[in-house]
N, C-alpha and C positions, 0 to 999 in steps of 0.2 A: 601871555596869559596873566591875568590880573590876580592878585592875592586876596586875602581876607580884607574886607572893608574897601574893596576897590572902587566902590561907587560913592564913597565919602558921605553916605547918608542922603545924597541928593536923589530926588525922585523926579523923573522927567515926564511922567504920565500926567495927563490933566486930572484935576479934581483933588490934588494934594491938600489944598487949604480946606476943602469941605471935609475930607476924611479926618484931618487934624481937629477940626471943630467938633465933629461928631464924637470922636474918641474922648476929647477933653470933656465934653458935656456928659457923656456916659459915665466917666470916672467920677465926676462931680455928683451926679445923681445917685451913685452907689453909696456915697458917704452921707450918713444921716446928719441933719443939722438940728441941733437941740436948741430950744429957746434958752436964753441966758439964765432965766430963773430956774429952769430944770438943772442946768449945770451948777448953779449956786447951791441948790438943794443937795445935789450929789456930792459936791465938795464938802459940804457941811456933814453929810452922813458918813463920808470917808473919815473925817476927823473924829466923829463920835465913835467909830469903830477902831480908831487908832491906826488906820492904814493910810499910806500915801495914796493920793487920788488915782495915780496911774495903776496901782495894784487893784484898788477897789473897782475902777472902771473896767479893767480886764476881766475880773471875776464876774462883775455884773453883766458884761457883754456875753460872756460864755454861757451863763445860766439863764439870763433874761429876767432874773429876780434880784431883789434886795437881799442882803445878808441879815440873818437873825442873830447869829452868834458864832462862838468858837468852841471847839473841843481842844483842851490843852493837855498834852501828855505831861506826866510828872517830870520827865526828862527835860522838856521845854521849859518848865517852870523852875528847874534846878532844885527840885525836892527829891533827893535820891534815897532817903531813909526815913523810916517812921519817926515822927516827932520833930523833924527838921522844919524850921520856919521858912516861909516864903522869902527869898532874897528881896531886899529893898527895891531894887530897880524893877523887878517883876511885879511886886505889889503896887508900886507907883503907876506902872503902865495899866494894870488891871483896874485900879481905882479911877483912872481917867476915862474909862470906857462908859458910854452913855447909851441907854436903850439897847443893850447887848446882852444876850444870854451867854454866860461863861461857865462851862462844865469842865471837870477834870477827868482824865483817864489814867488810872493808877496801875503801874507795873509793880509786881512784888519786888521788894518787901514793903513798899508803901501801900497802905490800905485806902480804899475809897472813902472810908469815914474820915481819916486824917486829911486826905487831900481835899475833900469836899468842905471841910471846916475852915480851910484857909480863906483869908480875906480876899474878896473879889470873885470867888467861885460860888456858884449856887448849887453845888452838888458834884458828885463824882461817881464813876463806874469803874469796875475792874477791867483792865485791859485784856484783850484776847491773849491767850498763851502763844508762845512762839511755835509750839507744836500743833496748833489748831490748823485745820484745813482751810482753804480759801473760803469755802461755803460757810463754815462755822464762824470764821472771822467776819465775813460779810453780814451774816445774820446778827451777830452780837453787836457790831458797830451800828447797824441800822436800827436795832432795837433801842440802843442808847439814845439815839437822836429822835426817833419817832415815838418814844414813850410818852412824850408830852404833846403829841399831835403835830409836831413840826415836820415838814418835808426835809429829807437829808440834803437836798441841793441848796439849802439856805444856810448851811453851816460850813465853816472852814476848819480843817484840822491843823493845829500848830504843833509841830513835833520836832524831834531832834535826830531821828534815825531813819534809815531806809525802810525798816519794818513798819514804822509809823506812817510813812508815805503810802505804803500799801493799803492802810486803813481807808484813806481817802478814795483810792481807786475802787476798793471792794464795796464800800458803802455808797459810792456815787455821790460824794459830797461836792460842794461848790469848788473845792480845791484843797491844796496843802501849802502851808507856808513853813519854812524853816524857822526855828526859834530866833535866829539872828535877824532874819528879815522882819519879823514881827516886833521883837523887843528892842532891836538896835537900829532899825531902818525907819 
């Protein structure tokens, strides 16, 4: 009795080369081929958003849309108390973003007014409370994003905790990035 792999992958039936050709062609047809100029535009857009192309392409492929902007938690920005300035590395990264909406989400004791006044951010909102239900959290996060008429699936949440990751799921945003991924990667 022969064991696993006893046929060594050989196929003795007629038509093997035809089946190989058909499967190779089918796999190739499944992969979209983008014109080089489209790829260049997307690489440029990824740079404007401050993202590696691979990350941007993955987000774009999952949503089917370009990104408009980011929601940054105060934890991701390393602003942990009222009056604290934005760290230099975070400020430099935000200053390098082009054609990108950047909003803050402030956990107490940081206020939305303080966070929204920091360089690189165009405003901020109060974060949902830890005690809020999923439905309340979903509604608050979606309201933050859609207040200016933008769809939620065109924003990425940049956070630093598991609780903040839940915001992305609840609001059905384009995704979630850890602060280290965004600011250090």
